[in-house]
C-alpha positions in Angstrom: 72.9 -45.8 31.0 71.3 -48.0 28.4 69.0 -46.2 26.9 65.4 -48.6 27.0 62.2 -48.3 24.6 58.9 -48.1 26.4 55.9 -50.1 24.5 53.5 -47.4 24.9 50.5 -48.7 23.1 49.3 -52.2 22.7 49.0 -52.2 19.7 48.2 -56.4 20.3 44.8 -54.7 21.7 42.2 -54.5 19.4 40.6 -52.1 22.3 43.3 -49.4 22.5 43.5 -48.2 18.4 41.5 -44.6 17.8 39.5 -44.8 15.2 37.6 -41.9 13.3 34.4 -40.6 13.9 31.8 -41.1 11.3 29.0 -37.9 11.5 26.1 -38.0 9.1 24.1 -34.0 10.8 21.1 -31.8 8.9 21.1 -28.9 10.4 17.6 -26.6 9.6 17.7 -23.9 11.1 15.8 -20.6 10.5 12.8 -21.6 8.4 10.0 -19.6 7.4 7.0 -19.8 5.4 4.7 -16.1 5.8 2.6 -14.6 4.3 0.9 -11.4 4.9 -2.0 -8.8 3.2 -3.3 -5.8 3.5 -6.9 -4.6 2.8 -7.9 -1.0 3.2 -11.7 0.1 1.7 -13.1 4.0 2.1 -16.7 4.8 1.0 -18.2 8.5 1.9 -20.4 10.2 -0.1 -22.5 13.8 0.5 -25.6 14.3 -1.2 -28.2 17.3 -1.1 -31.4 17.5 -3.0 -33.6 20.5 -3.1 -36.4 21.6 -4.6 -39.4 24.4 -5.0 -42.4 25.3 -6.8 -43.0 21.9 -8.2 -39.4 20.8 -9.2 -37.7 17.2 -9.4 -34.5 16.5 -7.9 -33.1 13.1 -7.8 -29.8 12.0 -6.2 -28.6 8.2 -7.8 -25.4 7.0 -7.1 -24.3 3.5 -6.5 -20.4 2.6 -5.1 -19.4 -0.9 -5.0 -15.7 -1.7 -4.2 -13.7 -5.5 -5.0 -10.8 -6.6 -3.1 -9.7 -10.2 -3.0 -6.0 -11.1 -2.0 -4.4 -14.7 -2.3 -1.8 -15.8 -1.1 0.2 -18.5 -1.1 3.5 -19.6 0.9 5.5 -23.1 0.4 8.8 -23.7 2.2 9.6 -27.5 1.4 13.5 -28.6 2.8 13.9 -32.9 2.0 17.3 -34.5 3.4 18.2 -38.2 2.8 21.2 -39.0 5.0 22.6 -41.9 3.2 24.8 -45.1 4.1 28.1 -44.7 5.7 30.6 -47.5 4.5 32.4 -48.7 7.5 36.6 -48.0 7.8 36.9 -51.6 7.7 34.7 -53.2 5.5 36.0 -57.0 6.0 35.5 -57.0 9.8 33.1 -58.8 11.2 30.5 -58.0 13.8 33.2 -57.4 17.1 36.0 -58.3 15.5 37.9 -55.3 14.4 40.4 -52.9 16.3 38.7 -49.0 16.0 37.3 -47.1 18.2 35.1 -45.8 15.4 32.6 -43.6 17.3 29.5 -43.4 14.6 26.7 -40.0 15.2 23.5 -39.4 12.6 21.5 -36.4 13.4 19.1 -33.4 13.3 19.2 -30.1 14.6 15.9 -28.6 13.9 15.4 -24.8 15.2 13.3 -21.5 14.9 10.5 -22.9 12.8 7.6 -20.6 11.6 4.9 -20.3 9.6 2.6 -17.7 9.4 -0.4 -16.7 7.9 -1.9 -12.3 8.7 -4.0 -9.9 7.7 -5.2 -6.9 7.8 -8.3 -6.0 6.8 -10.4 -2.4 7.4 -14.2 -1.6 5.8 -14.8 2.3 6.0 -18.1 3.7 5.2 -19.5 6.9 5.3 -23.0 8.8 4.2 -24.7 12.0 4.2 -28.0 12.6 2.9 -29.7 15.9 2.6 -33.4 16.3 1.2 -35.6 19.6 0.8 -38.2 20.2 -1.3 -40.8 23.9 -1.3 -44.1 24.2 -3.1 -46.6 23.4 -5.2 -46.5 24.9 -9.7 -49.2 26.0 -10.6 -50.8 22.9 -11.7 -51.0 21.7 -7.8 -47.8 19.2 -8.1 -45.8 19.4 -5.0 -41.9 19.4 -5.3 -39.7 16.5 -4.5 -36.6 15.7 -4.0 -35.2 12.4 -3.0 -31.6 10.8 -2.3 -30.9 7.2 -2.8 -27.8 6.1 -2.4 -26.3 2.2 -2.3 -22.4 0.8 -1.3 -21.4 -2.2 -0.7 -18.0 -3.2 0.4 -16.5 -7.2 -0.6 -13.4 -8.3 0.5 -12.5 -12.3 -0.1 -8.5 -13.2 1.7 -7.5 -16.8 0.8 -4.4 -18.3 2.7 -2.7 -21.1 2.6 0.7 -21.2 3.8 2.6 -24.7 4.3 6.2 -25.2 5.4 7.4 -28.8 5.8 11.2 -31.0 6.0 11.6 -34.3 5.9 14.9 -35.5 6.3 15.4 -39.5 6.5 18.2 -41.7 7.8 19.5 -44.9 5.3 21.7 -46.7 8.2 21.5 -50.1 8.6 22.8 -52.0 11.7 23.5 -56.1 10.5 25.4 -54.7 7.6 28.5 -55.5 8.6 30.7 -53.0 6.4 27.9 -50.3 7.5 29.8 -48.2 9.2 26.7 -47.8 12.0 27.2 -51.8 12.7 31.6 -51.3 13.0 30.8 -48.5 15.3 32.2 -48.6 19.3 30.1 -45.7 20.1 26.6 -45.7 18.3 25.0 -41.7 18.5 21.6 -41.3 16.5 19.3 -37.7 18.1 17.5 -35.7 17.2 17.6 -31.6 18.0 13.7 -30.0 18.1 13.3 -25.7 19.2 11.0 -23.4 18.7 8.5 -24.2 15.5 5.4 -22.4 15.5 2.4 -22.6 13.8 0.6 -18.5 13.5 -2.7 -17.5 11.2 -3.3 -14.0 12.6 -6.7 -11.6 11.4 -7.8 -8.8 12.6 -10.8 -7.0 10.0 -12.5 -4.2 11.3 -15.8 -3.2 9.5 -17.6 0.5 10.4 -20.3 2.0 8.3 -20.7 5.3 10.2 -20.5 5.5 13.7 -20.5 7.7 17.4 -19.1 10.7 16.9 -19.0 10.7 13.1 -22.5 8.8 12.2 -24.0 8.6 8.9 -26.7 11.0 9.0 -30.5 11.3 6.9 -32.4 14.9 6.4 -35.3 15.1 5.2 -37.4 18.3 4.9 -40.3 19.5 3.9 -42.5 22.8 3.4 -46.0 21.5 1.0 -43.5 18.9 -1.0 -42.1 15.3 -0.7 -39.1 14.6 0.4 -37.1 10.9 0.2 -33.9 9.5 1.4 -32.4 6.0 0.8 -29.3 5.0 2.2 -28.4 1.3 1.8 -24.4 -0.3 3.3 -22.9 -3.2 2.9 -20.0 -5.0 4.2 -19.1 -8.1 3.8 -15.5 -9.8 4.8 -15.3 -13.7 3.5 -12.1 -15.5 4.9 -13.4 -18.9 4.5 -10.6 -22.2 3.7 -7.4 -20.1 5.4 -4.8 -23.2 5.8 -1.1 -22.3 7.9 0.9 -25.6 8.2 4.2 -26.9 9.7 5.5 -30.4 9.2 8.2 -31.8 10.6 9.1 -35.7 9.9 12.1 -36.8 11.2 12.8 -40.7 9.8 16.4 -41.2 11.9 15.5 -45.2 12.2 17.8 -47.6 12.0 17.0 -50.0 9.3 17.6 -53.1 12.0 17.5 -56.9 10.1 19.3 -59.0 13.0 20.4 -58.2 16.7 23.5 -55.6 16.5 26.6 -56.6 18.8 26.4 -55.8 22.5 28.1 -52.1 21.8 27.0 -48.5 23.7 24.3 -46.6 22.0 22.5 -43.6 22.0 19.4 -42.7 21.4 18.4 -39.0 21.9 15.1 -36.9 20.9 15.3 -33.3 22.8 11.8 -31.0 21.9 12.5 -27.6 23.8 15.7 -29.0 25.7 16.6 -26.3 27.2 14.2 -23.0 26.1 12.0 -22.4 23.7 8.5 -23.3 22.6 6.3 -25.3 20.3 2.5 -23.2 19.0 0.1 -23.6 17.2 -2.1 -20.2 16.8 -4.8 -19.2 15.4 -5.6 -15.4 16.9 -9.2 -13.3 15.2 -9.9 -10.0 16.1 -13.4 -8.7 14.7 -15.0 -5.3 15.1 -18.2 -4.1 13.4 -19.1 -0.3 14.0 -23.1 1.3 12.1 -24.2 4.3 13.4 -26.6 6.1 12.1 -28.7 9.5 12.1 -32.4 10.2 10.8 -34.2 13.8 11.0 -37.2 14.5 9.1 -39.9 17.5 9.0 -42.9 18.5 7.3 -44.5 21.9 7.5 -41.4 23.7 7.6 -39.0 25.9 6.0 -35.2 25.4 5.4 -34.5 27.2 8.7 -36.8 25.1 10.8 -39.7 27.6 10.9 -42.9 26.3 10.8 -45.5 26.6 8.2 -49.2 26.9 7.0 -47.8 24.2 4.2 -48.2 20.4 4.3 -44.4 17.8 3.0 -44.4 14.1 3.1 -40.6 13.8 4.6 -38.8 10.1 5.1 -35.9 8.2 5.7 -34.9 4.8 5.1 -31.8 3.4 6.0 -30.1 -0.5 5.6 -27.0 -0.8 7.1 -25.3 -4.6 7.3 -22.4 -6.1 8.2 -21.3 -9.9 7.2 -17.6 -11.3 8.8 -17.2 -14.8 7.8 -13.7 -17.0 9.2 -12.9 -19.6 8.7 -8.5 -21.1 9.5 -7.0 -24.7 10.1 -3.6 -24.1 12.1 -1.3 -27.2 12.3 1.7 -28.2 13.9 2.9 -31.1 13.7 6.3 -32.8 14.6 6.8 -37.0 13.9 10.2 -38.2 15.1 11.5 -42.0 14.7 14.5 -43.6 16.0 
């Protein structure tokens, strides 16, 4: 039997020759800019003044606790997709014989810009004063306690996660792969972008179970207790920003030839979240117990002596917070 050859590929048909795939894809996954600070301040003081027979006893103490925290986290990515030359740079528009596929795209998943802070301030104090009787010149005994506690905390956050991607494809240039391709695809796939600011603040100046205590007892003398507590938290001007700018647009200067062109933007197509979270929790607790007695001895028994007993307490707690959270994704195709 004679052997005959079969022409399986009609080379004269320009639509049957397989070309190549030209793909420029930027994958930006698991980008994170994270700033975290934790601070604690504690002040607890006990004072006792006991004066007898005209004595003069004074306790005086000032406590200042300062905390200043500044956190900066920057994560910046810049990607440029350059124009790809075609396989047949001399071809004019539709007159070429390659089934070329051109793909330009960007994948971005799991981005997190976060600023988080924990702060606790605890102030406690106990004062006890006792004065008894006068001296031989009739001058009464005096017992005095003076306590000042100040806790200042300043926390500042600047978190910036930024990614910029640009595509320089030119559709009207004959020698460009995008112009020559039979199939064109430009796509952006985005998933799970989150900007978060989470702050927790607690201030405590005595509490229900263990309040600040002042006891003044006078038996023919003078007693004074003075306590001043100031707790101040400043969380102002915090800035958390997540910014994505994807420019996949094609520089068009003339109409494209009639070929398949697909343009896609997919934001959390199957799952994922895109969120901006600004969360703040603050608690303040103040408790003070004052007790004053005149004309009694140390054991609480009434005497016939005169006496003057005074307690002064001042507790102030301030919490000022201002935070901006931005989640901005821009895509151009």
